[in-house]
N, C-alpha and C positions, 0 to 999 in steps of 0.2 A: 504493500500500498504506500503510496506516494504522500509525502508530507511536505508543508510549503516551509518556506523559509519565513523569518520574520525579521522587521526592522531592526536597526541597531538599539536605539532606546526610545524611551516614551518621552514627548515632551510635555514639558511642564509649563503651566501658563505663567506668563511673564507681562507686567506692564508696558505698553508701548510709551513711546515719548508723548503721544497726544494725551493718554489717559494719566500719565505723570501731571502734566501741566493743567489738565481738568481738576485733578485732586486739589491742585494748589491755589487755582484762581477761578475755576468753577465758569460761569457766563462772563466773567471779566475778560476773559481769553477770548478774541475775535479773530476768525479766521477769514481772508477775503482771496478766494484763488481767481486768476485770469489766465485767458488764453494767451501766447507769445507766439511770435515767430522768429525763427533764427536761421541762419544761412545753412544751406543744406549742401551737405557732401554726398554727391551722388557717386562717387566712387568711380567715374570715368572721365578722366583728364582730357580736355579737350571738346568736351560736348557742349554745343552753342545752343541748346535749347534749355530755359529756365527750369527749374524742377521745384515741385510743391513739397516742401518737408512735412513730416509728420505732425500731427497736431500736439503740441507741449503745454504744460501747466506750470504757473509760478505762484507761489503762495505767501503772503504777507501776512505775519502774525502780530496783532496788536495786545501789548499788555500794559498793565497801569503804569509801568515806569519807562518801557521803551519796546521797541517793535524790531522784527527782522524779515528779511525776505529770503526765501529759498532759492534754490537752483529750479533749472527746469527739468520737467519731468512728463513721462507720457501717461501717467496716472495722477488725477487729481489727489488721491489719498496719499500717495507718495511723496508729493510735494508739500501736504500737511504736515506728514511726520517728521519730514526732514526741516521744516520752519521750527517743528517742537523742538526737534533734538537741538537745533542751533540756539534757541532760547534756553534750554536746560544747561547747555556749555555756557553761554553768558553768564547764567545764575550760579554757575559752578556746581551745579549737581550732575552727578555722575550715576545713572542708574546701575545698580549692579546686574551683572550679567547671569547671576546665580539665581535660580528659585529659593525661596525660604526652604530651611529645613522641616521635617514633619514637626519636630517640636516648636518652632516659629509659628509655623502654619496652625497649630493647635491654641497656641496663644491668640492669633489673630483670629480665630474662628470664637473663641471666647469673649472677646471684645466686641466682635460683630452680634451676636447673640443679645449682648448686654446692650449695643447700641440701638436696635430695632425695637427694643422694649422700653426704650427712653422716651421722655415727654416730647422731645425735640422730633423724633422719627414720626410720632402720629400725626403731625401736621405736614409731613413731607410728601411731596408728588411720587409716589411711589406704589407700584401695584399690590406690594403686600401692606401699606400703611390703609389700603381699603379695607382688606380683611381685619385688621386691628379695629377699626372703626365700628365696622359691622357687628363684630364681638362685644362691642358694648352694649349691643342691644339685646344680647342673650340674657336670658332670666336665670333666676337661680345661681347653683354654683357654677354655671356655665358663663356667666357674666365676665367678659374680659378675657375668657379662655380662648387661646388660639392653636388650632390644630398644627401639630409639628410638620405633618407633610405638606401643610401650606408654605410653611417658612422654607422647606425644601425644594419646592417647585417655583416659587416665586422670586426667590432671592438667589442670585448666580454666584454670590461671593462665597456663601458656604460650600455650595458645591465645588468650586474650583479649589478651595482650601482642603477639603475632604479628600479631593483627589492626590493632592500632595502629601494628606498624611497617610493615606492608603491607596495606591492606585486600581486596587481592584473595584474602587466605587465606581470606574467606568463602565465595567459589565455588572455591576451590582448596586444601582442607584438607592435602593432602599438603604443602604447602609448610611447614607446620608442623615436619616432620621435618629439612627442611633447615635451617632456623632453630635447633632445637635441636642438632643434630649441629654446627653452626658454633660455637655457644655452649661447646659441650663442648670443642671442638678448642682453644678459647682457653683453657682451665684447665689449669694444670700437673697437678693432682692427679687428672685423667681420662685415660682412653684411649680414643680413638675406634679401632674395628676397621677392618680393611683395606676397601677399596672393594668394594662387593658385600655387606657385611654392615652392615645399619643397626643397629648396637648399641653401648653405651658401658660401661665399666667403671672402677672405680675403679685407681689405679695400686698402692696398697698396700692389702692386704686390711684388712677391719674387725677391730678388736682381739677376742680370744677370748671376751671377757666378755661383748660386744656381740651376738655370735653367738648364745653359749650363751642370753642372755636372749631373742632371738629365737625360739629353738627350743623353749624352755620354753612360749613363749605358743601354740605350735601345736601343743602335747603331745597336746591333744585331738581332733585330725584323725584321721579314719579311716584305716584300712591303705590302701584303695583307694577308686577312685570310677570308676563306671561310668554314662555319659550317652549319650544318643542325640542326633546331630547329622544335618544333611544335607548331601550332596555335591550341588553343582550344577554340574554341566559346563557349561563355556562353550558349546559347541554347543547350540542350542535343540532341535535333533532329539534328543539324548539325554535319557533321562528323568532327573528327580532321585530320588535313591536314600539311604535312611537308611545312618547308618556309626555304629558303636560307638566311643566313646572311653573307653579303660581309662586311667585315670591312677592310678599310685601315690602313698603318701603323701610320698615323697622325688623324686617326679618333677615336671617343669614342663610344665602342661597344655599351653603353646603349642609345646612341642616334640613333643607327640603330635598336635597338628593339623598340624605342620609337616609329620609324616612321613604323615599322610593325604594330604596335597597332593603327596607325593613329594619333599619337601625335606630336606636333612639337618637342619637345626635352626631354632630359631624366629627366629632373625637374619635368617632372608631372608623371613619374613612381614609382610604388612603389613594392617591392621585397619581396620575401618570404623568410623563413628560408630555410636550406637545405634538398633536399629530398634523404632519403638515409643515408649512412654515412656522420659522421660528416665532413670528409674531403673531401665530395663531393661539386661540383659546381654546380650541377643542382639545380636550382630554377625556381619559377613561376614569371613572370613580367607582370604587369599588369596596367592599368590607375587609377590614383587617379582622383576620380570624382571631378567634379567642387565645388560639395556641400562639399568636406571635410574641415572640422573645427578642426583647432589646439585649445587646451585649454590652452591659454597663462596667466592663472590666477597665482594669487603668492601662492596659497595655494597648497602646494607640494602634501600632504598626501592625499587629495580629489580631484584630479585632474580627470576631467570627462572622462570616457571611449569614446574613439572615435569611432563614429557611420560613417563609410564609407558611407554608402547608395547604392543604385544602386542594380541591380539583382545579385544575387549570382550565381558565377560559380561553380556549384555544383560537376562535374568532378573534376576540380582542386583543390577544397576544400577538397574533399574525399581522394585525394592522398597526399595532401600535410599535413592535419590535422590543418589547418589554413583558415579562411575565405579569399577566393579569389573572387574579384568581377569583373564582366564584362569579357571580352574577354581576354584570356592571352596568354602570350608565355611562351614554357616550353624549356629551354636552359641549357645545360652545358657549362658555360664560365665563366671567371673571372680571377683575379689576386690571387696568391698563396703565400704561405710562401717560396716555394721551391726557386722560381726564378723570375726575374724581367719581363719575357716575359707573354703575355696573354695566359692562359690555354683555351684550347677549345676541346671539342670532341663532335660528332655526337650524336643527340637525335633522334631514329627511333621511327617508328610505334611500331616496336617489344620491345624497350624499354619501351614506355608507355604502353603498355599491361602486361610487366612484372612488372612494379611498380603497375599496378590496381591488378594483382592476388596476390602480395606479400602482400596484404592487408588482407588475409585471411589465417590461419594455413596451409592448405594445399598446398596453393601456394606457401608459404615459403620453404616447404619441396620439393616439385616438382623443385622449382630452385635451391634448393642445391644439387638436384640430376641430374641438367640438363636433366630432362626427363618429360618434363610439360604434355605430352601426354600420358606416360606410368606409371609415379610413381604417387602413392597415400600416404597420410599421414598413416602410419602403425596403426593396430587396437590394437598393443598391443607392449610393450617393453619387449623383452624375455632377451636378453643379449648384452651387451656392444659390444662384438667382431661381433655379426651377425647385428648389426645396421648400416645401410649405410644412409650417407647424414647426415644434422645437427640432433643433439640430440634434444629431446623434450623440455629440459630446454632451449637450445639455440634459437629454434624456438618461444618457449613462450616470451623469452626475446625481441627477433626480433620483433614478434608481438605487444608487449607493446610497443616498441620504434616507430613503424609503426604509432600507433594510439595516440601517445603524453601521455603513461599512465607511471606511475612511475614504475621502474625495479619492478619484481615480487618480493614478500617476501616470502622465504621458512623458514620453521621451521622442523626441523628432530627430534623430541624427542626420547631418547632411551626408550624402553619399557623394565621392568623386565624380566628376563627369565620364571618366574613363570606364571606371567601374559600373556606372548608369548605362553606357553604351554597350557595354560588352553584354549585360543583361538584356537589353533590349533588342539586341541582334540574336538572341538565344533561341526564337522561335520564328521559322520562316513560314509556316504554313499558311495557305490562304482559307477564309472562311474560319469558322469558330473551331477552336483547337478541341481535341478528343477529351481533355479533361474538364475543359468547359461544359461540355456535353454531358459529361457524367456527372458534373455538378448539379447541373439543370435537373437531369434526371432524379438525382437524388432529392434534390428540394421540392421536386412535385409532389414526392411522398411525404416529406417530412415539413413542408410549410416553411422552409429556409432555404434560401439559394445565395449563393456568392456570385454575382454578376459584377464585379469590378473589372475594369479594364486589364487583361493581365499584363498589357503592355501600353506604357505611356509614352509619350512623345521623346525622341531624343532631348538630352538636356534636363530631364528629370533628377531631382536631386534630394528628394525627401522621402524617409520612411518613417513610420512612427510605432513604437511599442507601448502598450496599456498594460498596466497592473493593476490588480483590486487586491486591498488588504481589508482586514477584518478590523474591528477596533481595538482589538488586542495585537494587531499589527502583524498578524500571521497572513502569509501570501495564500490567496484563494485561488487567482488564476491570472495567466499572462498572456497576451496577445501579440505576436509579432510577425506580421506580415512581410513577405519580401518583395512587396510590389513599391514602386517608385512613382513619386507624384512630383510634378513641378511646383506645385504649391503646398505650403506647409501646414495650411488648413485643410486642404483635400485629404492629406495624408492623415492628419487627427479624426478628421469625420469617418473616413473610410473604417479605419481600424475600429474606431468607436461603434460603428455599425455593425462590425463582423463580431463583436462581443455582445451586442445587443440580440443580433439573432440568433446567437448561439443560445443564449438565456432564454430567448421566447420560445425557441424549439424545446427546449428542455422544460418549461413550465409547460407545453402543450402536451407533453407527456412525461408527467414525473415518474413511471412506472419504467422508465426507459433504461435497460440493463446497462451496466458500468461499461463493457466494451462497447456498446453502440453510443453511448456518451463520448467515449474516447475516440471513436470512429467520426462521430461530428464535430468534435473538437478539430480533428486535424483537418477536416473540411475548411474551417474556420481559421486556422493557423493559431490554435488557441492549446495552451497546456494548463490544466487546471490539477488541482491537488484536492482528490476527493474528499480525504479526511477532515480538511478544512473547509471545503464547500459543503458538506453535508451539515457539519456544524453550524453554519449560519443560516443554511436554506431549509433542510429536510423537516426541521421540526414544525414549519408552517405549511409546508406543501399538502398536507393532507388537508389542511382547512382550505386551501385552492382549489384543491382536488373536488371536495365536497360542493364548495360554492359553485365550481364551474359545472357540475353535472346535476345539481339540484334543481328541481323543477314541480315543487308541491307534490311530492311522492309518486308522480307519474313518470313515464318512460318519455322524454322529450322528442327522442327520435322517431319512436312510433308515432306519437301524437302530431309531429309536424310532417310527417310523410303521407300520413293520412289525410290530412286536410289540405296538403299540396296537392294530390292527386284529386280530391273533389274540387277545389279551385281551378285547375287546369282543365278539367272536363268540362267547366262550363265557358270556356274559352278556345277559339280555333288553334290557338298555340300557345304556348307557356310564357312567350314573349309578345307583346302588342306593341309595333312600333306606328306612329300615326304622323301625319305632315308631309308635305312635298320634300321631295330630294333635293338640297340646296348644291349638293356635288361637293360641299367641303366637310371631309371626312377626317377623322382623326389617323394618326398614324404613329408608331412606337417614336417616343422621344418628344412628341407633341405636348404643350400644356393646356389642359381641358380646363374649361370651366362648364360646370353644370348646376341645375337647380334641382333639389331631390327633396321628397319626403318619404318618411318610413312609418308604415302602419300595422299594427297588429291585426289581422282578420280573422273571423270564425267561421265556419262551415258555413259555405253558400254565401259568403260574403254579406251576410246579415246585420252584423255589425263590426265596426273599425275604430280602432284607439290611435290617434295619432301618436307618434314616439319621438320623432325626430325630424327637423327639416332645416333647409338651409337656402337661402336665396342664391347665394354665390359660393359654389366648392370649386377651388382649383387644385389640379393634380398632373403629374406628369405621367403620360401613358407608356406603360409597358416596364414600370418600376416596382409594380406591386403595390402602390400607394393606396389603393382601395380594395375592396372585398372581390374575388374573382368573378363573382356573377355580375356585378356592376361592369368591371371593365370590359367583360365579354359582350355584355349587351351594348355598351357605348360605341363599341369597335363596328358595329352595325348599324350606326346612326349616323346622319349629317347633321350639321348645325340648324337649329330651329325645328327639329324634330323631337316628338314626345316619345316615351316608352313607359311600360308598366309591365313589371315581372314578379315573380313569387318565388321566395326562398324558404327553406326549412328554419326553425328556430335556431338561433344561437344561443350558447350558455346563457342560462337566466341572469347571470349578474350583468353581462352586457344589456340585457332587454330592460332590467330595472335601473342600470347606472343611465340609461337614455331616458327612461320615463320620466316627466315631470309630475303625473298623477299615479303613484304607486300603488295607490289601492286599486285604480281601475285596471292596472296593467296586471295585477295578482289576480283579479277576478276573470280575466281575459286567459290568462296562462292556466287557470285552474281546468278548463275546457280546451279541447282541439283548435289549435289554432296556427296559423303562419303568417310571414312577414310580406307586406306588399311595398313594394318599391315603385316609386314614380319619379321620372326624371326628363328634364328638357336640356338637351345640349345647346348651351348659350354662345361657346366660341370655342374657337380653336388657333392656338398659336403654334406655327410649325417649330419643328425642332433644330438645333444647330446641326449644320451640315455635318461636322466632324463627328459627332455622336451617331447620327444614323450610319456612318461609315464605319466607326468601329464597331457597330453592332454585326456586321458582317465580315469583316476582314481583319486579319491579324497576319502580319504587321497591318495598321491602320493605312489607308491608302496615303495619306499624307508621307508615311515612311516609304510606302512603295515609290511614290514620286522621286523622292530624293536618291534613292537607290538607282533609279532608273537614270536621272542626271549624271549621277557617278560615273555609272559606266560609260557614258558618252564622253566624260571628262577623261576618263583613262584612255578609251579608245583614241580620242583625238588628240592627245596629250597638249591639250589647254592649257594655258600658262595664265589666262586672265578671262574672269567672268564678270558679267553685270547682270543682277538678277532686278528685273523690271516689275515693280509693285512687290517689294521685298517685306512689306508689313513689319511685324517684330523681330524680322530676322531669322525665322527658323529655318529657312534652307540654308542661308550662309552660317549660322551657328551649326547645323547639321553636318555641313561639308566639312568642317574642322576636326570631325571625329573620324575622318576616312583619309588612308594615303592617296594623295594625288598629285598632279604636276603643277597645280595652281600656284602662282607667285602673287596676283594682284585679284582682289574681290571688291565689287562695287555693288551697293545696294541704291534704289530710288524709290521713293514712295512719297504720298503728299499728306501723311498721317504723321504728326510731329510726336504723337504719343507713341506709335508704333516704332518709328527710330530711334526715341530715347530709349526704348526697352532693347533694341538690337544693339545699340551702342554699347550698353553697358554689359549685355551679355557677351558680345563679341570680345569688348576690352578685357573681361575677366578670362575668356578662354587664352586670348591670344597672349596675353602676358603671364599665364601660369603654365604655357606649354614650353619648360625648358629643356625636357629630354629630346637630342636631336633626331632621335629616331621616331618620335611621337606624331601620330597622325595630326596635319595641319601646321606642321613645323616650318614647310616650305614657305607658307605665307610670309610675303616681305611688306606688303602694305594693304591697307583696308580703307575703302571711303564711304561715306553715307550721304546720299543728296536728298534734300527736300525739292520736290518738284513733280509735275506730271509727266507720266510716260508718254504722254502724246504731244510733248514740246522738245524739239531740238536743242542739244547741248553739246558741241564739238568734242566734251572731253570725253563721250562714250563711245568714239568712234573707234573702230579697228579693233574691238575685242574680239578674240578667240571664239568665245562662247555667250549667249545670252541665254537666260531662262525667263519664262512668264508663267508660273505654275497657278493655275486656278485664280486667275486675276480678271481676264477680259470680261467675265460674265457679269462682273460689279460694274461696268461701263454699260453706256447706252451702246447700240450695234453698229451706230456710225462711227461712235469713238472708238469702238475695237478696230473697225476697217482703216481709222486714220491711225492708229498704234501699229497696225501691220505695215503701213506706208510708211512711217517714219522710222521705224527699226530696219525694216530690210531696203529702204530707199536711200536712208541717210546715214544711219548707226553702221550699217551694213555689217554684223559681226559675221565670222566663218559659219557658225552653226547657230541657229534659234530654237528653243525646244519650248513650245507652248502647248500647255494642257487645261482644259475646262471640261465640265460635267457632261457626260452623255446622257442627254434628258430622256432617252429611251430607258435607261436603267433605273429612273427612278420609282417604278412600279415595284422592284425588287426591294430598293433601298426603304421606301417607304412602308411596305407590308411585310418587310423581313420574309418573304416568302419567295424562295428560289422556283423560278420555273421548270417545272418536271420534263423530261425527255418526252413525256406521252402528250404534252399540252401543245396546241398550235401556239407558237409564240407569239404571231402576229394578231391573232384574236385575242390573246391574253393581254397584250400590250394596249392594243385601241380599246378594249372591254372596259378599262377602268381611267378614270380621271386622275392624271399625275399633277404634281405641283412641283414648284421650283425647290430646290433642296435648301436654300436659305432665302430669308425675306428680303435679303440686300440685293439679292439677282436680278438684274435686269433682263435677263434672257438667259436661256438653256439652248443649244442647239442639238439637232438630232445628229447622228453619224453623216448623214448626207449633207446636212446644211454646214457642217464643220469641214467636209472634205471640199464643198464648193467654195468656201473663205480662202481656205489655205491654198487650196490649187490657184486660184485667180492671184493671189498675191505672188505666189513662187512664178508663174509666169512673167507677171507685170514688172518683177524686180530680178530677174535672172538667177533665182534659186530652184534648187530640186527639192521635193518634199516626199516624206514617206509617212506613212500612219500607223501608230501602234497605240498602246495605252496599257494600265495597269487595273486591276480588279475585273475578274472574269476572265473572257477567253473571245479573242477574235472568230474562231469556230463556232461559237453558241450563241444564239441569240440570247439577249440582246447587246452582244458585244461587251465591249470593256467599261467599266463604272467609270473610269476617267480617260477621256481620249485624248490621244496625245500626236501630235504633228512635229516633226524633225525637219526644219529648213536646212540645206545646205549650199552654199554659194557657189555659183558656178563662175569661175575665173576665165575672163575673156582676155584674149592674148594682148589686147591694146590696154587693158585696163590695171592700173598700178595697184598693190595691195591697200596702201593708204592713199586717200584721196583729199585735195583740198577743199575745203567748203567755204563758199562765198560769206555765209552768214556763220562766222565763229563765235558768235555771242555766247557768253556762259548764262544759260538762263536757270540753272540749278543753283541751289544754295547748299554749299559743305557744310554739313553740321557736325562733322566729327571725322577724324582722319587718325591714322594710326600707320605706323612705320616701325619697323625692327631695325632696331639701332645696334 
């Protein structure tokens, strides 16, 4: 059995500079943060384009006697802490780097308990002071009596001090009560209630003027408060039921909760930590068993872990991440920092089931989309712009908080370009690789898939490793994908999604054998430690499994299948699509926007209960971002059409998490029913061209075009190359990874943003290639020009080779013709390589469905309405159109031309995905290699130049 490692040491809480300033000056310390602009170091000497620097912040701290100004930082909080540190240095205060010892922490805890029972604290704006004021309204012996559990959960300082005294408090939070009670027992001015009652009170009452002052602060409180809570029985067989809490203005809400639990008063109530956000007041309340024993011994460091005893409330414990015993109340109520009044909000059955589904990754994503019955955790992270809802990293962090794990640890090493290129060249096969097909097949069975691109473009330089640790700092799992990404964020998000996908698959099949868990982990590049993993998750999985399959004592599958058959029999087909065909249809990679509603329907559609509806819901097609039924139906629709279809019931927790009226939903679930989906396809945004290509080709077409150009460079022994429409320099950058005869490279484009990126990348690569035998070492000079490729500039005349890859389709057709005339008629390179999309191939890219040998290619191509591959394309030519354009240019300017392509085959319809024309200059006897031009004006602006010195 594998076991995980652990972190080296346990962090102990220390005060930040800002916290120390607050202790000494309180509200007299004033922080003012402002944005600053500083000169940008672009890392590219000679770049003539001004660069916008990162957003920086500077903080000025005003104290009563002086002020300080921090340096510039990327984060506001860093600027504030720096200013506070500067102030401390000016004051001569040097915070100790060491945490207090256990004995010092114990002394501080006693002082803290003494302070919170002081007259001064009663009037303070602190959540705990609200409890003290409410305790003054309790009658008889309970007057002024404050439950110790309240002090433990409302005041963070005792918790932090107790963790220093005894680190096991982290995993056994109820130990804090023992330490608080023991500290109070040693103070002569306090009275600890008899055994069995976990409360403390002052020996002498507060002075009348203090009490009167505190009463006046609460004068605006309503006469009574009514709020909804949930009663969660210990037995999982009993249903969760709503309860009403009626609290009078002179009552103590904890006493009301105690009564609902069958207790006499709040002194016998234990309180859990908060559920959800740290600012939340949602907690579980449960009875302290009569056998509850406090360890009041004098041994601080070896205090016994409190064993509460009694039956464990598995449902409450699973949601809370903390052991809850016996029946419990789930309520959102308490005193806050913001005001003196009692905060409260209803906790409904919908709230409870949303808490339940938020314990699994797909549930967190569904809630972030507000599409519990429509959304699914996507199978792949494509681009940041197309992702909707919480990002994978955010979801993983939320998952860790929900399960009380440490925050995920991300490491993103930068991979050297050479290593990156070698990895990229490791797979040359066209179409989807065999391993990818196996993963897809495996995913169809298990609900999780790895569809990350196996190969990203040349120049990729980041990978990401993710590690999850328990609160005890034991290593639970680590994910270390070997894939490379150009952007650090993409690496982090993709690695996070792998971890989430594996966890999701595990939660869907909690009885999965260990060997299958390991097999699935290997698919996602995950190594996990079963012993540590089980310790953190298995205890709650039985609850998850019970809730996942619970349906009022009935078999959900038989119920939904039967009613589904009845409903389908009343329709001509199970899917009803209405409305005229607009011809605008979705394809893989498209960003879709739909309007949908989901309802529970009974047999014969006699009754219907709306569960969920959204006016506009966006998702990316082909990434698994919605339930399979929904995506399958949308693929058959065009914009403006309406569709209605029916599905079996999902697990009950999803239905009740979506239902606003839980009572009605439960009534429907008690009888045979199914779900009805109604959809309108509102709009379709076409996918980026490169992602459509990557869905079918490995290596991607962009890399295949580069390799095609490299082969021609080698054959022609070209020493100079100009890339027309170089963009961000992807081709020029890639050429540096191949051994060629090139000595001079030039790029031309009209995008200053793209040229800036190209300059930085080329400068970085050219200046780091110190090995004489390294690819790209032959390059002696490089220049980037800002200008239009339809304009003439004499500096581009006489080059050996010109390239124009996937550029002309971004121009108007007449401009593309002008470009051909300028290049072949004036620049006259020996060889010109031009590539452009083959319009006839779009049906395959957009449907991701290759033409079979039996199909009639002509019929298949013309039977479907194809769209351009990119919204920025002004045209896309068929093979006939491209051949006509290139042939006329060749004849007009004394060039020969041959046609080829990449992606697909010339022998199979519809040809190559990317069609290529190679023009070769025909030298006439009377023609010189270099010609004098009448117009030798330099219309281009050189924005970056590099020479090897």
